[in-house]
N, C-alpha and C positions, 0 to 999 in steps of 0.2 A: 414619517408622520403624514397622515392623510390631510390633504389640503381642504380647508373649509370652503363651503360653496360660494361664499361672498367674493372670494378672490377671483373666481371665474367671471362674475359680473363686473368686477373692477377692471379686468383686462378688456372686456368687451365694450366698456363704456356704459353698460346698462345701470350700474350702481349710481353713477353720477346723474343719469337721466331720472331715476326714481327720486333722488334727493330733490331735484327741481320740482317734480310733480307734487311731492309731499309737502314741501315748503309752501307751495301755493295753497294747499288745503288749509293751512293755518289762518288764511284770510276769511274763510267761511267754514268754520271747523265742524266737521261731521265725522271725526276720526273714531269716536266710540259710540255706543248705542244711545247716548243721551242726545246726540244730534243738535248741539247747542247753536250752531250757525253764528258764532261770534267771530269777530276779527281779532285774533290773538296778537297779531303783529301791530295792532293799533291800541293795545292796552285793554281790550275787552275780555273780561273773565267769564268763563262758562262754569259748568258743574265742577270741573277739576281745579279751578282757580289758578291754573298754570298758563303763563303767557308764552312768549316766543322762546324763552330759555327753560331748560329743565331745572328742577330743584332737587339737589342730591343731599341726602342725610348721612351718607357714609359710603365708603368703598374699601373693601378689605378681603383678604383670603378668608373664606368661611368654611368651617368644618362640620357644620350642623346639617348640611344638605344630604341628599341621597349619596350612598357610597360610590355609585357610578359617576358622580359629578365631582366628588371630593378628592379621591385618590390620596396621594402622599402630600400634595402641596396645596390642596384646598380649591374651592370654587371661587372664582374672582367676582364677588358680588358687588353690585352697585345698587344701592337702595334709593329709589326715587320717592320724593315726597308727594303728598296728595294721592287721591284714589277716586275711582268712579263708582265705588260702592260706599255705603254708610252702615256697615255691619254694627249692630248693637253690642256684639261681643268682641269687637276689634281689640286685638292684643298689642297693636302698634299705633294707637290712636293719636299719639303725639305727632307722629309722622304723617299718618293717613288723613286725619281730621285737621290737625293744627298746622300742618305744612312745615314742621321743623326741618331746617336744612339750609343749604347755600345755593343760590341761583348761579348757574354756570352756563357758559356758551358751549357750542359744539366742539370747539378746539380744546377746551379744558376737559370736556367729557372724553374726548379722544385720548388726552393725556392720561386720564385715569385708567382707561382700557390698557394702554401701553405699560403703565406702571404695574398693573396686575399681571400682565404677561411677563414682565421682567422678574416679578416675584415667583414665577414658575407656576402660576395658577393654571389649571387644566382647561379653563373656559372663562368666558365673560358672561356672568349671570345677572341679567337685567331684571330687577325686582320691581313690580308695579309699573310696567312700561306702556300700558295701553293708551294713555293720553299724550304720550310724547314720542310717537313713532317717527315723525319727521326729524326731530332732534337726534334721536338714536341712529337713524340711518345716515344722517350727515356725519355724525361722529365716527361711525364705522368706516365711511369713505375716507375721512381724514386719517384715521388710525391705520387703515389698510395700506394707504399710500406711504406710511411710515414704518411698515413692517408687521402690523398685527396679523397673526396667523393661527389663532386658536378659535375653537367653536364659539358661537353665540347661542346663549340660552335665553329664551323668552319666558320669563317667570311671572305669570299673570293670574288674576283672580277668575278667569274664565269669561268675564263679561266683555267680550271682544267682538268687534264688528267684522264680519267675514270679508267685506270689501276692503277694509284696511289690512287685514291679514294677507290678502293677495299681493300687496306691495312687498311683503316680507318673504315671499316665495323665492328661494335661492339665496336668501340673506341669513335667515335664522336656521341654525343647524338642529337645535333641540328645543322643543316646546315643552314647557313645564306648567300647565294650567291647573288651577283648582277646579273641582266640580263640587260645589258646595251644597246645593239643594236640587231635588228632583220635582219640585212643585213651585209654580210661579207665585201662587198666593202666599205660601210660607216665605219664600224668598223676599217678597215685598214687605212682609211683616218684619222680618229680621234684618233685612239689608237695605230696604228703602228704595229699591229699583224695580221697574216693571219688566216682566217677561224674562227673568234671569235664566231659567232652565231652557226655555225655548231658544234663547239667543246663544247660551253657552254650548248647547248641543251642536248647533250649526257651526259655531266657531271651532269646536274641538274636532268635528268632522273635517273642516278645512285644514286644520293643523295636521291631522293624520294623513290627509291626502298629500300634503307637501313633503312630509318627512318619514311616514310609515312607523313601524315598530322600532324599538331601540336597537341600535347597533353599537358594539363596543370593540375596543382594540384588544391587543394581546394582554394588556394589563387590566382588563375589565373596566376601562374608562370609556364612558359613552361619548361618541362623536356625532351621533345623529339619532333622531327619533322622537317619539311622543312619550312623555312621562306624566301621568295624571296623579294628582294628589286629592285625597278625600278625607276631610276631617269628620270623625264620628261625633255626633251630638247626642245629648241626653234624650231618652224616650224616642229614639230613631226619628228625630225631627227632620233630618236631612233626607229621609227615605232612601237609606243606603242600598237596600236591595234593588230598588228601581234603577239607581245609578249603575250598579254593577251589571244589571241585565242590559242596559243601554250600551255600555262599553263592550260587552261580550258579543251582542247581536249586531250592533251597527258600526262598530270599529273592527276589533279582532280580539279573539281570546288570548292572543299573544301580546296584547297591550300591557305595558308596564303600569302598575297601579300601586301607589303607596297609601295604605290605610293608616291614618294618623290618629293617635290616641291622646294627643296633648291638649285637648280642650279644657279650659278652665274659665270660670266667669271673670269677665273684665269689662271695663268701660261702663256700658249701660245694662249689662246682662242681668244684674240683680233686680231690675225693674220687671223682669219676665220670670215668673216662678219656675217655668219649665227649663230655663237656661241658667238658673242660679246655683247649679252644682256641677261638679265634674262628672264624667261618665263612669259607670261601673265596669268591673271586669267582665261581667256577663254581657253588657251592652256591646263591649268591644269584641268579645268572642262571637256574638251574633253577626256583627258586621263582617268579620273575617269569614265566617261560615257562609254568608250571603255571596261573597265574592267567589268562594270556592264552588258553591252551588251553581253559580252562573257559568262556571267552566273557565274562569280566568286563570292563566298559567304562570304569569310573572308578577307575583304579589310580593310586596315588602310590607311587613307588619311586625309587631313587637311580641307576638305570641311564641 
């Protein structure tokens, strides 16, 4: 079995060094693009409403992810509560908006990682991790010292700060970001954050720089690389064609892209007529055609 990259940093002492650097950042938090500058160690809450400990809503082998992550035994998903977006169509708003979950320290988070490894999961899949990078890296350090040796998947919404991602170079094996919108104004209207596309593009470029295209073992289980998800929206609100052209031209035509068809109105979506219905088969076909026209060669889709 190929050794995950973080084990090399563990041996060199670099992993512990990064933990110390990241924990200091919690005292003046600029981990994500919101740049709240709150002292989370002193009980000050910023946009994400998360303090010194992570809040976890669940941890289990998950079989609904991409087949290259799931294999026979599932992807070891850990679902973190809260989010740095406020999507009007959020399908997990009880977790993302309301913060449903249990607060746990880094030692308990490490125990969850080890539990998932014992259950033979192929990887540790960190869902919505952008606001708790210090806690995650500390947990990986603790778990690695106790025998963790499966790949780390960073499963984010794409609204990540490049400077923070650089701390994860050599720690994260697989990046799994969303790329939701290709227009900053539309992103602000439907997700409530500024400069989403501008920021997400740079974040995903950094992810690609770190891990490159997907690499898989003899069983077709991914152990390294970038995997991008894109949710098709009604009326091409996400500007799918623009997104596919960005991926092909500024990353690689070999980039793994999952074109997702499972949009349905949820949360506040019915307040926006254009989002108040699911997508049509024709809209989905057009999205897949846009990806093929851009020259992308590693597509996952339901056609």
